[in-house]
C-alpha positions in Angstrom: 76.6 -12.9 184.1 75.5 -9.8 182.1 72.9 -7.2 183.4 71.0 -4.8 181.2 69.2 -1.6 182.2 66.8 0.5 180.3 67.9 3.8 181.5 65.5 6.9 181.1 68.4 9.2 181.8 70.1 8.2 178.6 67.0 9.1 176.6 66.3 12.5 175.2 63.6 14.7 176.8 60.2 14.4 175.2 59.6 16.9 172.3 56.2 18.3 172.0 56.9 18.7 168.3 56.4 14.9 167.9 52.8 15.2 169.5 52.1 18.0 166.9 53.4 16.0 164.0 51.7 12.7 164.7 49.0 13.5 167.2 49.3 13.1 171.0 47.8 9.6 171.0 50.1 8.5 168.3 53.0 10.0 170.1 52.3 8.2 173.3 51.9 4.9 171.4 55.3 5.4 169.8 57.0 6.2 173.1 55.5 2.9 174.6 56.5 0.9 171.5 60.0 2.4 171.8 60.2 1.5 175.4 59.0 -2.1 174.5 61.8 -2.3 171.9 64.4 -1.5 174.6 62.8 -3.8 177.2 62.8 -6.7 174.7 66.4 -6.1 173.6 67.5 -5.9 177.3 65.7 -9.0 178.3 67.1 -11.0 175.2 70.5 -9.8 176.1 70.4 -10.4 179.8 67.6 -13.0 180.6 66.7 -12.6 184.2 69.0 -9.7 184.8 67.1 -7.0 182.8 66.1 -3.9 184.8 64.6 -0.4 184.1 65.7 2.8 185.9 65.0 6.5 185.8 68.4 7.7 186.9 72.0 6.5 187.3 71.4 6.4 191.1 68.5 4.0 190.6 70.5 1.8 188.1 73.1 1.7 190.8 70.7 0.4 193.3 69.2 -2.1 190.7 72.8 -3.4 190.2 73.9 -3.3 193.8 74.5 -7.1 194.0 75.9 -7.5 190.4 79.5 -8.3 189.7 79.5 -8.8 185.9 79.3 -6.6 182.8 76.6 -4.0 182.7 74.9 -2.6 179.6 72.8 0.6 179.8 70.5 1.8 177.1 68.1 4.5 176.2 64.5 3.9 175.6 64.2 5.9 172.5 66.3 4.2 169.8 64.1 2.6 167.1 67.0 0.6 165.3 68.1 -1.2 168.5 68.5 -4.9 167.4 70.8 -8.0 167.1 73.8 -6.1 165.7 74.0 -4.0 168.7 73.9 -7.1 171.0 76.7 -8.8 169.0 79.0 -5.7 169.0 78.4 -5.3 172.8 79.1 -8.9 173.5 82.2 -8.9 171.3 83.5 -5.7 172.9 83.1 -7.2 176.3 84.7 -10.6 175.3 87.7 -8.6 173.9 88.2 -7.1 177.3 87.0 -3.6 176.5 86.3 -1.5 179.7 83.8 0.7 178.0 81.7 0.7 174.9 79.6 3.7 173.8 77.1 4.2 171.1 76.2 7.9 170.6 72.9 9.2 169.0 72.7 11.9 166.4 72.4 14.4 169.3 75.9 13.4 170.6 74.5 11.8 173.8 75.1 8.0 174.5 72.3 5.7 173.7 74.0 2.6 174.8 76.8 2.1 177.2 78.5 -1.3 178.1 80.7 -1.5 181.1 83.0 -4.4 182.0 81.6 -4.2 185.5 79.2 -2.0 187.6 81.8 0.9 188.0 80.2 3.3 190.4 81.9 6.3 188.9 81.0 5.4 185.3 77.4 4.7 186.4 77.2 8.0 188.0 78.6 9.8 185.0 76.8 7.8 182.2 74.0 10.6 181.6 76.6 13.5 181.7 77.5 12.8 178.1 80.4 11.8 176.0 83.0 14.0 177.5 82.3 13.0 181.1 82.5 9.2 180.1 85.8 9.6 178.2 87.3 11.6 181.0 86.5 8.7 183.5 87.8 6.2 180.9 91.0 8.1 180.6 91.6 8.5 184.3 91.1 4.7 184.7 93.0 3.7 181.6 90.2 1.7 180.1 90.0 0.5 176.6 87.1 2.1 174.9 85.0 0.8 171.9 82.6 2.7 169.7 79.4 1.3 168.6 77.7 2.7 165.5 75.8 5.9 165.8 71.9 5.7 165.8 69.1 8.2 165.5 66.6 8.6 168.3 62.9 9.0 167.9 62.1 12.1 169.9 61.2 14.9 167.5 59.0 15.4 164.5 62.1 15.3 162.3 63.1 11.9 163.8 59.5 10.7 162.9 59.7 11.9 159.4 63.2 10.2 159.0 61.8 7.0 160.3 58.8 7.1 157.9 61.2 7.2 155.1 63.5 4.3 156.4 62.9 1.1 154.5 64.5 -0.8 157.5 62.4 0.8 160.2 60.6 -1.5 162.5 56.9 -1.9 161.3 55.3 -1.6 164.6 56.9 1.9 164.9 56.1 3.0 161.3 52.4 1.9 161.9 52.1 4.6 164.4 53.2 7.3 162.0 50.0 7.0 159.9 48.9 10.5 160.9 52.2 12.2 160.3 51.4 15.7 159.3 53.4 17.1 156.5 55.8 20.0 157.1 54.3 23.4 156.6 56.2 25.6 154.1 56.8 29.1 155.5 56.5 31.8 152.9 58.9 34.6 153.2 
């Protein structure tokens, strides 16, 4: 049985620029809606086995009695959807030990493990190099998921506003997006 964990440690730190660009209330609503996207995705992928954790240590505690595959995901990826779930399930079915999707900042946004490997869980928030180092030491087959953009900064919000495939619930929160101010030399 598969387990999924929305892991805060995989997300990017909040950027106050988002609050300035859309307003503090809208930024909070965006962050809440993003977390709901992640929660719904985890619950659909792993019914009855979806959790939330703030740190890799907390994720390990939530998974203490779990023996099957594990998927860890960031709470700030607006494009998370069925294609990601299919890719993860296909990778796991093919016997891949580690599947990783990197965000535009180079940090993982989604990590799938064949099992709750303690060392991989501990290193998941340490970035790409740390995960690949453990995978190489263990001789794991590694798969790459498509890269995605986080929604953390004002620039991310502007990119989302221009994306015709962006989730409507998130775009609705961008109504007060303030235009970039041109700086004169």
